C-alpha positions, 0 to 999 in steps of 0.5 A: 131623471136627466142624471139617470139618462146621463149615467146610461149614456156614459155607461153605453159609451164605456161599454162600446169603447171597452168592446172595441178595445177587447176586439183589438187586443184579441186580434193582436193587430195594429189599427189601420192608419189609412182609414181617411185614404180608403173610400169603400163602396159596395165592397170595392176600394177606391184610392184618394189622392193621398192613398198608397197608389197615388203616393207611389206615382208621386214618388216616381215623378220626384225620382225623375226630377231628382236624377237630373244632372246637378247644376253648379251653384252660383253664390250671389253677393247682396248687390247682385241678389237685389238686382236679380230679385228686381228683374224677377219681380218686373217679369212677374208683373209683365207676364200674364197671370196663370190661374193654375200656378197657385193650385198645387200649393193650395191643394197641398196646404189644404190636404196638409191641414185636413191631415193635421185635423184628422191626426188631432181627432184620432189622438183625441179619440184614442185618448178618450177611449183609453180613459173610458176603458180605464173608467169601466175597469176601475168601476168593475174592479171597485165593485168586485172588491166591495162585493168580494167576488172574483174579478174575471167572473164579474167582467165576463158576466157584464162584458162577456169577454170569454162568452160564446154563442151557444144558445141556451133555452130559458123559459120566463114565467108570468110575473118574474122580475129582474131578480128572478130572471138573473137567478134563472140565468145563474141556474142555466150557467149563463152567468157566474155571479148572480149577486153582482149581476143583480147589483149591476142590473139595479145600477143600470135600471133594469129593475124599474122604468123611468116612472119608478114602476117595476119593469114587466118582463114578457113571459116566453121561451128565449134562446140566450148565450153567454156572449150577450152579457147579462145586460144583453140578455135582460134587454133581449127579454125586455124588448121582446115584442116591442120592435118598431116594424110590424107585418100583417099576415093571413093564414088560410084554412087548411095550412099546415105548420110547415106552410105557416112557418115558411110564411113567417120566416119569409116575412122576417117575423122569426127564423124557421129554426126558432119557430120549430123549436118553439112548437116542440116546447113541451111546456106549451102542453101544460100551459093550454088546457086543450093541449092536455088531451094530446097523449101521443105527441112522439108519434106525430109528424108535427106537434101543434098541427091542428091548433095553429088557428088560421086567421090574420095576425099582426107580428113584429119583425124579429118577434120572439118565436115563442110569442109568435106561436102563442098568438095562434094558440091563444086565438084557438083558445078563444075560438074553442068555447064551452059549447064545443066541449059539451058537443064533443063529449056528446059525440064521445070524442076528445078535443084532439079527435074533433080537430083531427076530423075537422082537418080531414074535412078541410082537405076533403070538402070542396066547400063549407056546405059539403063539410057536414055531410062528409062528416056524417060519412066519416062518423058512420064508418068509425061507428061501423065494424064493417069499415075499419078504414075511413080511406081518405086520400088526404091523410096519406098525402099529408106525409107523401108531400114531404116524402123526400125530407122524411126518407132522408130522416128515415121516418117516412114509412113509420109516419105513413103508417101513423097517418095513412087511413088506408093503413091505420085503423080509424082516425090518423094519429093526429090532425093533418092541417089547421082547420078553420071555424067551418070545419070545426063546426061541421065536425061537431055538427054532422048531418045524420045520414046512412052514407058510407062513401063519397067522391067528387066530380072535377067541378067539385060536385059530390056523389054519395053512396050507401053501398059499395055497388052504388059507389062503383056506379058513381065512379063509372058514371063520372068516368063515362 
């Protein structure tokens, strides 16, 4: 195992050095030579004693000394030289010692020593980089020769010299191993040579763990790009959901998908763009039985609205968006029981219709106790030919809350007609929020009443009526 670790470490160093070499070559710019002189702090650059500014000041001082009038040189014969040295020596002994006299010399010597060390280090580092780059090139060339495959395609698959950051959606199914995944990469044009990539992945131990067991790659939807290289793409999938930091978030009953995604992105769980892409993934509707009853997805404002079960969840920071969405859906799947399915059938409703009613109850009821009686009002209206509209304000508000955004997209009027129950006959096209357990139970277990109207006082008290006349009396009572 130690040899494997050394091999991995050596390769990582090779890859790092080659990437550095690649960047310098593409930029076609020489390395900066004054790295040791520039001290960077919060975007500002300060200059040390060895920086250009200091050098200019030093040069200016030297210039004033050099332009002093020349003195005539006096050549001393050996006897005179000895006498002068003796006088100077005597003077230095008798004069008081000045602490600062030796300082410039020492500083100069120290700076010179540091410079020499840094210069030596830099030369050694450059030599090492060249050697590492040479080794990796030799490895790739040798491998491409042995496997008889194009050299540049191999280099690009591994080190992504010509890769770009265009993201391509890749769906990993349960049970896929590195071999299957690399074939999928090739189908999506993320790599050019699957044979070499498989050889390389095996060499880099992406086939088994340190105990020799086959590596398990998490199923999900991933967004990968060619500039990641085959190793980066395999690592992205392999490490999904294995981050160090986690966050626990609570999503109340009645939250919409927009509110859920906003909270997730603000807490760095996943980006809003990736989360919206995940909820629009048609593959999810085939994966979950309860979603197979949704047959009008294109008419809805948000796909999966109603099925993101409200609860407290723990997420990894930077978790895969598909994994995040599945946590909500898996929770819904666990909460929706066979008993619920049987009760829905007795009511003559699909799962989607039950969740739509529950979402309205979540928004219309003041508390859980009111939900069953409001459910009876809704069902009484739906079953009566005298009431084509259920007239719930919350359905229109679901769309009007995002009016500005939808008007910019040109979909506001269309969606309002699909959701507003003052315009659409019967139930809206889909749920208007994500209902909790109480609302779902109330939708499945409505009270038996003959009420067709309800309204609330400011304090939340509910007023029910059988006829239009009774309803108007309730309204007048509350106004007075």
